[in-house]
C-alpha positions as CSV (number, residue, x, y, z in Angstrom):
1,M,13.7,21.3,39.4
2,E,14.3,18.4,37.0
3,Y,13.0,15.9,39.6
4,S,9.8,18.0,39.9
5,M,9.3,18.2,36.1
6,E,9.8,14.4,35.9
7,N,7.2,13.8,38.6
8,T,4.8,16.1,36.8
9,K,5.2,14.2,33.6
10,N,4.7,10.8,35.3
11,A,1.6,12.2,37.0
12,K,0.1,13.3,33.7
13,K,0.9,10.0,32.1
14,Q,-0.7,8.1,35.0
15,N,-3.7,10.4,34.9
16,L,-4.2,9.8,31.2
17,I,-4.0,6.0,31.6
18,T,-6.3,6.0,34.6
19,K,-8.8,8.3,32.8
20,T,-8.7,6.1,29.6
21,Y,-9.3,3.0,31.7
22,K,-12.3,4.5,33.5
23,D,-13.8,5.8,30.3
24,L,-13.3,2.4,28.7
25,I,-15.3,0.7,31.5
26,K,-17.9,3.4,31.5
27,Y,-18.5,3.4,27.8
28,K,-18.0,-0.3,27.1
29,E,-21.7,-0.8,26.3
30,F,-21.6,2.1,23.8
31,I,-18.6,0.6,22.2
32,F,-20.3,-2.7,21.7
33,L,-23.6,-1.2,20.4
34,N,-21.9,1.3,18.1
35,S,-19.7,-1.5,16.7
36,K,-22.7,-3.7,16.1
37,Y,-24.5,-0.8,14.4
38,E,-21.6,0.0,12.2
39,L,-21.3,-3.7,11.1
40,K,-25.0,-3.8,10.2
41,A,-25.0,-0.5,8.4
42,Q,-22.1,-1.6,6.1
43,V,-24.1,-4.5,4.8
44,A,-27.6,-3.1,5.0
45,N,-27.9,-2.2,1.3
46,T,-25.9,-5.0,-0.2
47,L,-27.2,-8.1,-1.9
48,F,-24.7,-10.6,-0.4
49,G,-24.5,-8.9,3.0
50,Y,-21.8,-10.4,5.3
51,I,-20.7,-12.7,2.4
52,W,-18.9,-9.6,0.9
53,W,-16.4,-9.8,3.8
54,L,-15.4,-13.2,2.3
55,L,-15.7,-12.2,-1.4
56,D,-13.8,-8.9,-1.2
57,P,-10.4,-10.3,-0.1
58,L,-11.0,-13.4,-2.3
59,F,-11.5,-11.3,-5.4
60,H,-8.5,-9.2,-4.7
61,M,-6.4,-12.3,-4.3
62,L,-7.7,-13.7,-7.6
63,V,-6.9,-10.5,-9.4
64,Y,-3.3,-10.3,-8.1
65,T,-2.7,-14.0,-8.6
66,I,-3.8,-13.8,-12.3
67,M,-1.8,-10.6,-12.8
68,V,1.4,-12.0,-11.4
69,T,1.3,-15.6,-12.5
70,V,-0.4,-15.2,-15.9
71,I,0.4,-11.8,-17.2
72,F,3.9,-11.5,-15.7
73,N,4.5,-15.3,-16.0
74,A,5.9,-15.5,-12.5
75,R,5.9,-18.9,-10.8
76,M,5.7,-19.6,-7.0
77,E,4.2,-22.6,-5.3
78,G,1.1,-21.6,-3.3
79,F,1.3,-18.1,-4.6
80,A,-2.5,-17.5,-4.0
81,V,-2.0,-18.3,-0.2
82,F,1.2,-16.2,-0.2
83,V,-0.7,-13.2,-1.5
84,F,-3.7,-13.8,0.7
85,C,-1.6,-13.8,3.9
86,A,-0.8,-10.2,3.0
87,L,-4.0,-9.1,1.5
88,L,-6.2,-10.0,4.4
89,P,-4.4,-7.9,7.0
90,W,-4.0,-5.2,4.3
91,K,-7.7,-4.9,3.9
92,W,-7.9,-4.6,7.7
93,Y,-5.4,-1.7,7.5
94,T,-7.0,0.2,4.7
95,S,-10.5,0.0,6.1
96,T,-9.5,0.9,9.6
97,L,-7.2,3.8,8.7
98,S,-9.5,5.2,6.1
99,N,-12.6,5.1,8.3
100,S,-10.6,6.5,11.3
101,A,-9.8,9.7,9.4
102,N,-13.5,10.7,9.6
103,S,-14.4,8.8,12.8
104,I,-14.7,12.0,14.9
105,K,-15.9,14.4,12.2
106,S,-18.7,12.0,11.2
107,K,-20.1,11.9,14.8
108,M,-20.2,15.7,15.4
109,G,-24.0,15.6,15.5
110,I,-23.8,13.2,18.5
111,L,-20.8,14.9,20.1
112,N,-22.7,18.2,20.1
113,Q,-25.4,16.6,22.2
114,T,-23.5,14.4,24.6
115,Y,-20.0,13.7,25.7
116,I,-18.2,10.7,24.3
117,P,-14.5,10.0,24.9
118,K,-12.9,10.5,21.5
119,F,-10.7,7.5,21.7
120,V,-13.8,5.4,21.6
121,L,-14.6,6.3,18.0
122,P,-11.4,5.0,16.3
123,L,-11.6,2.0,18.7
124,T,-15.0,1.2,17.2
125,Q,-13.6,1.3,13.7
126,S,-10.7,-0.9,14.7
127,L,-13.1,-3.5,16.3
128,V,-15.5,-3.4,13.3
129,N,-12.7,-4.1,10.8
130,F,-11.1,-6.6,13.1
131,S,-14.4,-8.5,13.0
132,K,-14.3,-8.5,9.2
133,F,-10.7,-9.7,9.3
134,L,-11.6,-12.7,11.4
135,F,-14.5,-13.4,9.1
136,G,-12.1,-13.3,6.1
137,L,-9.8,-15.8,7.9
138,L,-12.5,-18.5,7.1
139,I,-11.3,-18.5,3.5
140,L,-7.9,-19.8,4.7
141,F,-9.2,-23.2,5.7
142,P,-10.5,-24.3,2.2
143,M,-7.3,-22.7,0.7
144,I,-5.1,-24.8,3.1
145,F,-7.0,-27.9,1.9
146,I,-6.8,-27.0,-1.8
147,F,-3.1,-26.1,-1.8
148,K,-2.3,-29.1,0.6
149,L,-0.6,-27.0,3.2
150,D,0.5,-28.8,6.4
151,L,-0.7,-26.9,9.4
152,S,1.4,-27.2,12.6
153,F,1.0,-26.1,16.2
154,H,2.7,-22.9,15.1
155,F,-0.6,-21.9,13.5
156,F,-1.9,-21.0,17.0
157,E,0.9,-18.4,17.3
158,I,-1.1,-16.3,14.9
159,I,-2.9,-15.0,18.0
160,F,0.2,-13.1,19.0
161,V,0.6,-11.7,15.4
162,I,-3.0,-10.6,15.4
163,F,-2.6,-8.9,18.8
164,I,0.4,-6.9,17.7
165,N,-1.4,-6.1,14.4
166,F,-4.4,-4.7,16.4
167,L,-2.2,-2.6,18.7
168,F,-0.4,-1.1,15.7
169,L,-3.6,-0.4,13.8
170,Y,-5.3,1.1,16.9
171,G,-2.3,3.4,17.6
172,S,-2.3,4.6,14.0
173,S,-6.1,5.1,14.0
174,L,-5.9,7.3,17.1
175,V,-3.3,9.6,15.5
176,I,-5.2,9.7,12.2
177,A,-8.5,10.4,13.9
178,H,-7.0,13.4,15.6
179,Y,-5.4,15.0,12.5
180,G,-8.5,14.0,10.4
181,V,-10.5,16.7,12.3
182,F,-8.1,19.5,11.3
183,F,-7.1,18.3,7.7
184,K,-10.2,17.9,5.5
185,D,-8.3,16.1,2.7
186,L,-6.6,13.6,5.0
187,K,-8.8,10.7,4.0
188,N,-8.2,11.3,0.3
189,L,-4.5,11.7,0.8
190,L,-4.4,8.5,2.9
191,G,-5.9,6.5,-0.1
192,H,-2.8,7.3,-2.2
193,V,-0.3,6.9,0.6
194,I,-1.8,3.5,1.6
195,R,-1.7,2.3,-2.0
196,L,2.0,3.2,-2.3
197,W,2.6,1.6,1.1
198,F,1.3,-1.7,-0.1
199,Y,3.6,-1.8,-3.2
200,L,6.6,-1.0,-0.9
201,S,5.6,-3.9,1.3
202,P,6.4,-7.6,0.5
203,G,2.8,-8.4,-0.4
204,L,3.1,-9.5,-4.0
205,Y,6.8,-10.4,-3.9
206,S,9.1,-12.1,-1.4
207,L,12.0,-10.4,0.4
208,D,14.4,-12.7,-1.5
209,Q,13.6,-10.6,-4.6
210,I,14.8,-7.4,-3.0
211,P,18.6,-6.7,-3.5
212,E,20.4,-7.6,-0.2
213,S,22.1,-4.2,-0.2
214,V,18.8,-2.4,0.4
215,R,16.7,-5.1,2.0
216,F,17.2,-3.6,5.5
217,L,15.0,-0.7,4.3
218,W,12.1,-3.1,4.0
219,W,12.5,-4.1,7.6
220,L,11.7,-0.5,8.6
221,N,8.3,-1.2,7.2
222,P,5.9,-2.6,9.8
223,N,4.1,-4.6,7.1
224,T,7.3,-6.7,6.5
225,T,7.2,-8.0,10.1
226,L,3.5,-8.7,10.0
227,F,3.3,-10.2,6.5
228,E,6.3,-12.5,7.1
229,S,4.9,-13.5,10.5
230,Y,1.5,-14.4,9.0
231,R,3.2,-16.5,6.3
232,N,5.4,-18.3,8.8
233,V,2.5,-19.6,10.9
234,I,0.1,-20.2,8.0
235,M,2.3,-21.4,5.1
236,F,5.7,-22.5,6.5
237,G,4.9,-24.1,9.8
238,S,7.3,-22.0,11.8
239,S,7.1,-19.3,14.5
240,P,6.4,-15.7,13.8
241,L,9.1,-13.1,14.0
242,Y,8.9,-12.6,17.8
243,M,11.7,-10.0,18.2
244,P,10.6,-7.7,15.4
245,L,7.0,-8.1,16.6
246,A,8.0,-7.2,20.1
247,I,9.7,-4.0,18.8
248,L,6.6,-3.2,16.8
249,G,4.5,-3.8,19.9
250,V,6.6,-1.2,21.8
251,V,6.2,1.3,18.9
252,S,2.5,0.6,18.8
253,L,2.1,1.4,22.5
254,G,4.0,4.6,21.9
255,L,1.5,5.4,19.1
256,I,-1.4,4.6,21.4
257,Y,-0.1,6.9,24.1
258,F,0.6,9.7,21.7
259,G,-2.8,9.4,20.1
260,L,-4.6,9.3,23.5
261,S,-2.7,12.4,24.7
262,R,-3.6,14.3,21.5
263,L,-7.3,13.3,21.8
264,N,-7.3,14.2,25.4
265,K,-5.6,17.6,24.9
266,Y,-7.8,18.7,22.1
267,D,-11.0,17.1,23.4
268,K,-12.9,20.4,23.6
269,S,-11.4,21.9,20.4
270,Y,-13.0,19.3,18.1
271,L,-16.5,20.8,18.4
272,K,-15.2,24.2,17.3
273,M,-14.1,22.6,14.0
274,S,-17.5,21.4,13.1
């Protein structure tokens, strides 16, 4: 009996993965076009257009730098870059998670007319905000020159950090997209949770400032691994935190599978919620 149940679970898991892969291939053009449309729509009524994707993280960095170094009189060499290494991925987080909460609900009009695999909608949000993240990375190069940072070959290891970052965000966005259909206030609640999450992450302060007795709690926060890894490859010329990143990668794959299974199970129920 146990052997039969295990075979059934494995078959369901394999069917889910196979179905997702086939849908991904089938709807790849829709994903590309929808992502392109979302990108254009976000800058359609703005004066600076795509330049805002550079200005937004830059302004946030300036505000936090002035607040910490001038108002609180804290001193840290290259603090602006230190903050930027956290703020840029953080902007990626906030936009992706916030938009994913409504990614299915906002497309109910289309979903009532034609079938679209639901995992495609949070994937679009992840790709759109990933594009903005890459655009924001352009600010790094003049900052590296201004603050006289020595780049090493470790900088290219940022690709692995970004990959794990994307997996974690996509897994989270799948889960949030599912529950966002059933809980109308989820997006508003997320705004407060995300804000608190940032202050509990080493974005404006270093881990050295956390008492050693409780520092292990910060390592339970995925942002610690990601922020520290970005800083290692950008600021300190060293490798990212491969072991914690690998663990986060496994957790992210678990989130992706859980999110896909929820979206697949409730696929036909979402339309009833509109």
